N, C-alpha and C positions, 0 to 999 in steps of 0.2 A: 472418601471415595465416591459416595453417593452424590455429594455436591458437585464433584467434578463431572460425573456422568450426566447429571441433570443440566449442567452448564453446556456441555458439548451437545446434548440432544436439542437444546433450545437456541444455540448460537445461530445467528443470522446476520446478514449485512443490512445496514440501514443506509440508504442513499445519502450522499453529502448534502443534498438540498434539505434533508430532514434532520441535520445535525446542527445543534446550537451550542452556545457556551453554557456551562463551562466544559472545557476539555482538560485533559491531564496537563499539569504544569509543574514546574519545580521538582520536588522530590518524587511526586507521583509519576511524572514523565520519566525521570531517571530510573525509577523502579520498573516502569513498563518497558523501557529499552533494555534494561538489564535482563528482565525475564525473557524478552524476545530474542536475546542473544544466547539463550540456553537451549540450543537446538543441536541435533547431531551434526558434527563437523569433522568429517574424516580428515585426519592429518592436522587438526587444529589450525587450519589456515585462516579462519575468519574471513571468508571470501565475500564479505558484505560490509557496508557501512551505512550510517544514517545521515540524512539532511533533514533538519526540523524547520518547518515553516510556521511561524506564529506572528501575530500582530501585524506590524507594518511590512514585515518581510513577505507576507502573503500578497500584499498589494504589489510589491516589487516583482514577485514571481508571476503574478497575474498579468502585469504589463509585458513581461518577457513573452508569455504565451500569446498575448494579443498581437504583439509585434510579429512574432513568427507566423501567426495565422494570416496577418495582413500580407506578409511577404509571400506566403504560399498561395494566397487567394486575393490578388490585387483588386479584383472586382467585387469583393465581398461587401455586403451592406453593413452599415454600422451596428445594426442589431445583431448580426451574425458575429461580428468581432466582440461585441459586449457579451454575448452568450459564451464564447470561448474563454474570454477573460474571467468570467465568473466561476469557471471550473475549479479554481484554486481559492475561492473566497467563501464558499459555503461553510465548511467545517472550521472550527476555531483552531484546530491543530492538524497539520498534515505532516506525515513523516515519509520521506522518500527513502525506500530501501534500495540501496545501490549495490548491484552485483559487481564484485571485483574478480569474478572467476577468470582464471588464466591457465594456460597449459602448465602442467606439473608432471614431474617424472613418475609419480606414484598415484596421484589422485586425479581421476578423470574430471575433465571440465564440467561435464554434465552433472556429476555429483555436487560440485561446487554451486552450480546454478540451482539445483534442487534445494540446497541448504538455505539459499537466499529466499526461496519460496516458503520454506519452513519458518523462517524468521517472520515473514508477513503473516502467516496463519497464526503463529504463536502470539504475535502482537494483538491480533484481533480477539483471540480467546482471552488473553490477559486483560485487555481493555474492558471486555464485557464483565469479567470477574471483578473488576474494579468499579463497576457501575456505569461505564461509558458505553457508547455504541460506536461502530465504525464500518468502514467499507474499503475494500482493496480494489483499486482501479489502476489502469495504465493511461488510457486515452492516447490520441495520436501524438501528442507532444512528448510522450515517453520515448519516442523513436526519432525525434527531430534533433539532429546533432547541434543545431544552433541553440536550442533550448537547453540541451544537456550541458553544453559548454558554458552557457550563462549561469547554470546552476552549480558549476564547479566540478563536473564530471570529467575525468580523464578520457582520452580517446578509446581506451579498451574497456571502460566501465559502461554499464547499462542499468536501466531502471527495472528492478524486479516488480515494483509496485509503489504507488502512492497510497498510503494508509491514511484515510480521512477519519479523524477522531473528534468526538464531542458527546453531547447529551442528546438523546433522541427526542425531537419535538413531537414525533409520532412514529409509529412503526407500521409499515405496510404489511398486508397479509403475507404469510409465508408462501414461498413458491413451491411448486410440485417437486418432490424429491424422487430420485431414481428407485425403481423397483429392483430389489436385490436379484431376483431371478434374471433380470435383463443384463446385469453387470458382473455376476459371479459365475465362475466356472471352477470345477475341481479337477485338477490334473489327475489323469489315470482313471477317471470315472467314466 
């Protein structure tokens, strides 16, 4: 219990630019995805799925993002295109958590979307427990239908997050955290 609390107290995101190899692979990656799937899931709908980007697939995905950026910004300079292309090249492993939330007779769609978010957070905590670092991002291309289609998402699917995973080459200073008095109220008090 103490180890879990210590991990949660120290968990923090490490930007993709500071993530290097190695990242989780093989059995480690399978274990990480299995752990990430152990979240509350009202109705056992499994309203998410994973797309893993590693190796040469990261290059292909980066090309998709670069082309979409060019299409949106025809006057963009080449260094701007290169910057956008690199977004999927920093971390050695990137896992897209895809939300498959859909209308259901009993389970609100909002609950399904929240469980995809829980998958993202659980993956980050598990990665840190395994000795890796990570960051949960979306970026503009998470909402670009041409990119999503190229990545194999169906029309009703959305990106809950791209989880960038690897080994921290350095860790930036921690950010300021909220003061409990500013975010906690007690009903009836």
